[in-house]
C-alpha positions in Angstrom: 0.0 0.0 0.0 1.4 3.4 -1.0 2.3 5.8 1.8 -0.3 8.4 0.5 -3.0 5.8 0.5 -2.2 4.6 3.9 -2.3 8.2 5.3 -5.6 8.8 3.6 -7.1 5.6 5.2 -5.8 6.6 8.6 -7.3 10.1 8.2 -10.6 8.6 7.2 -10.7 6.2 10.2 -9.7 9.0 12.5 -12.6 11.1 11.2 -15.0 8.2 11.7 -13.8 7.5 15.2 -14.1 11.2 16.1 -17.6 11.4 14.4 -18.7 8.4 16.5 -17.9 10.3 19.7 -19.4 13.5 18.6 -22.6 12.1 17.1 -23.2 9.8 20.0 -22.7 12.6 22.5 -24.6 15.4 20.7 -26.8 13.7 18.2 -26.8 14.5 14.5 -28.5 17.9 14.5 -26.3 19.4 17.3 -23.0 17.8 16.2 -20.5 20.3 14.9 -18.0 19.6 12.1 -15.5 21.7 14.0 -15.7 19.3 17.0 -15.2 16.3 14.7 -12.1 17.6 13.0 -10.6 18.8 16.3 -11.0 15.4 17.9 -9.6 13.7 14.8 -6.6 16.1 14.6 -7.6 16.8 11.0 -8.7 19.7 8.9 -12.1 20.7 7.7 -10.8 20.3 4.1 -9.8 16.7 4.8 -13.3 15.9 6.1 -15.0 17.3 3.0 -12.5 15.5 0.8 -13.4 12.1 2.4 -17.0 12.5 3.1 -18.5 15.6 1.5 -20.0 16.9 4.8 -21.7 16.0 8.0 -24.6 14.1 6.5 -22.2 11.8 4.4 -20.1 11.3 7.5 -23.1 10.1 9.5 -24.2 7.8 6.7 -20.7 6.3 6.4 -20.6 5.7 10.1 -24.0 3.9 9.8 -22.9 1.8 6.8 -19.8 0.6 8.6 -21.8 -0.3 11.7 -24.4 -2.1 9.7 -21.7 -4.0 7.8 -20.1 -5.1 11.1 -23.5 -6.3 12.4 -24.1 -8.3 9.2 -20.7 -9.9 9.5 -21.2 -10.8 13.1 -24.5 -12.6 12.2 -23.0 -14.3 9.1 -20.1 -15.6 11.1 -22.3 -16.9 13.8 -24.6 -18.7 11.3 -21.6 -20.2 9.5 -20.1 -21.4 12.9 -23.4 -23.0 13.8 -23.6 -24.8 10.4 -20.0 -25.9 10.9 -21.0 -27.4 14.2 -23.7 -29.5 12.5 -26.8 -27.3 13.0 -29.2 -27.5 10.1 -32.5 -26.3 11.7 -33.4 -22.9 10.1 -34.8 -21.4 13.3 -31.8 -22.4 15.4 -29.5 -20.9 12.7 -31.6 -17.7 12.8 -31.3 -17.7 16.6 -27.5 -18.1 16.3 -27.3 -15.1 14.0 -29.7 -13.2 16.2 -27.6 -13.7 19.2 -24.6 -12.3 17.4 -26.7 -9.3 16.3 -27.8 -8.6 19.9 -24.3 -9.1 21.1 -23.2 -6.4 18.6 -25.9 -4.1 19.9 -24.5 -4.4 23.4 -20.8 -4.2 22.4 -21.5 -1.1 20.2 -24.4 0.2 22.3 -23.4 3.8 21.7 -24.0 3.4 17.9 -27.0 1.1 18.4 -28.7 3.7 20.5 -27.9 6.4 18.0 -29.1 4.6 14.9 -31.9 2.5 16.3 -33.5 5.6 17.9 -34.0 7.2 14.5 -33.2 10.7 13.4 -30.2 11.5 11.2 -29.9 13.5 8.0 -32.3 13.5 5.1 -32.2 10.2 3.3 -31.2 8.2 6.4 -34.6 6.7 6.9 -34.6 5.5 3.3 -31.2 3.9 3.8 -32.3 2.1 6.9 -35.5 0.9 5.2 -33.4 -0.4 2.3 -31.1 -2.2 4.7 -34.1 -3.7 6.6 -35.7 -5.0 3.4 -32.4 -6.7 2.5 -32.2 -8.1 6.0 -35.7 -9.5 5.7 -34.8 -11.0 2.3 -31.7 -12.8 3.7 -33.7 -14.0 6.7 -36.3 -15.4 4.3 -33.6 -17.4 2.5 -32.2 -18.6 5.9 -35.6 -19.6 7.2 -36.6 -21.1 3.9 -39.9 -19.3 4.1 -42.5 -20.7 1.7 -43.9 -18.2 -0.9 -47.1 -17.9 1.1 -48.5 -15.1 3.3 -47.8 -17.1 6.5 -44.2 -17.6 5.6 -43.7 -14.0 4.7 -45.4 -12.9 7.9 -43.2 -15.1 10.0 -40.0 -13.7 8.6 -41.2 -10.2 9.0 -42.3 -10.7 12.6 -39.0 -12.4 13.6 -36.8 -9.8 11.8 -38.8 -6.9 13.3 -38.7 -8.4 16.8 -34.9 -8.8 16.5 -34.4 -5.2 15.5 -36.6 -3.9 18.3 -34.8 -6.2 20.8 -31.5 -4.8 19.7 -32.6 -1.3 20.7 -33.7 -2.5 24.1 -30.5 -4.5 24.6 -28.5 -1.4 23.8 -30.4 0.6 26.5 -29.8 -2.0 29.2 -27.8 -0.7 32.2 -25.5 -3.7 32.6 -24.1 -6.6 30.6 -26.0 -9.1 32.8 -29.3 -7.3 32.1 -28.5 -7.2 28.4 -27.7 -10.9 28.4 -30.8 -11.9 30.2 -33.0 -9.8 27.9 -31.3 -11.3 24.8 -31.9 -14.8 26.2 -35.6 -14.1 26.8 -36.1 -12.7 23.3 -34.2 -15.5 21.6 -36.2 -18.1 23.5 -39.5 -16.4 22.4 -38.2 -16.2 18.8 -37.4 -19.9 18.8 -40.9 -20.7 20.1 -42.6 -18.5 17.6 -40.5 -20.0 14.8 -41.1 -23.7 15.5 -44.2 -23.7 17.7 -42.4 -25.3 20.6 -40.1 -24.3 23.5 -36.4 -24.5 22.6 -33.8 -25.1 25.3 -31.3 -22.6 24.0 -28.8 -23.4 26.8 -28.3 -26.8 25.1 -28.4 -25.5 21.6 -25.2 -26.6 19.6 -25.9 -23.7 17.2 -25.6 -21.1 19.9 -22.7 -18.9 18.8 -22.2 -16.6 21.8 -22.7 -17.8 25.4 -24.5 -15.9 28.0 -23.8 -13.2 29.2 -23.2 -11.0 26.2 -19.5 -10.3 25.6 -17.8 -7.0 25.7 -18.3 -3.8 27.7 
């Protein structure tokens, strides 16, 4: 990697890290570009070079967070499959647990983004992401092309998103882990119509309590 490219990447990451602190502290509307560049040790010109402005910086921060959440879930589902799990609902639970874990580990961003708000176009971006999430979950759950199957995927996906917000708002890791367990147990019951003993689930990717503080 060329030295100039490396410096550009470092500047971009510094700006994103600073923006995370500023947006999570002040919210989008009250966040100031001057505060971001001061925390990053960068210039206003470098911020506009990399992101084009405050709105683009916020959207980039969301995209990176959403990508990390998707990767967490995908790795958890892959690990469950590698462990021999084939039941679609249990695979969904494994991915859901990783998603909720991410909501706790990155609870500052989860609170910021899941609470809504943001620049013009942010709601559209979130809806587009959510539709893609529903589509992938439909493939995972092998939902039949019937109203009941579509409704099940929508209910489970929506429940997971709402649960992520509540997990992020918990006051302790223990409370977050207990809430995640309750949600995932209910999701398993809704999905297969019977109680699922998640503590004995070989597809469980992340143990209780949630990791990271």
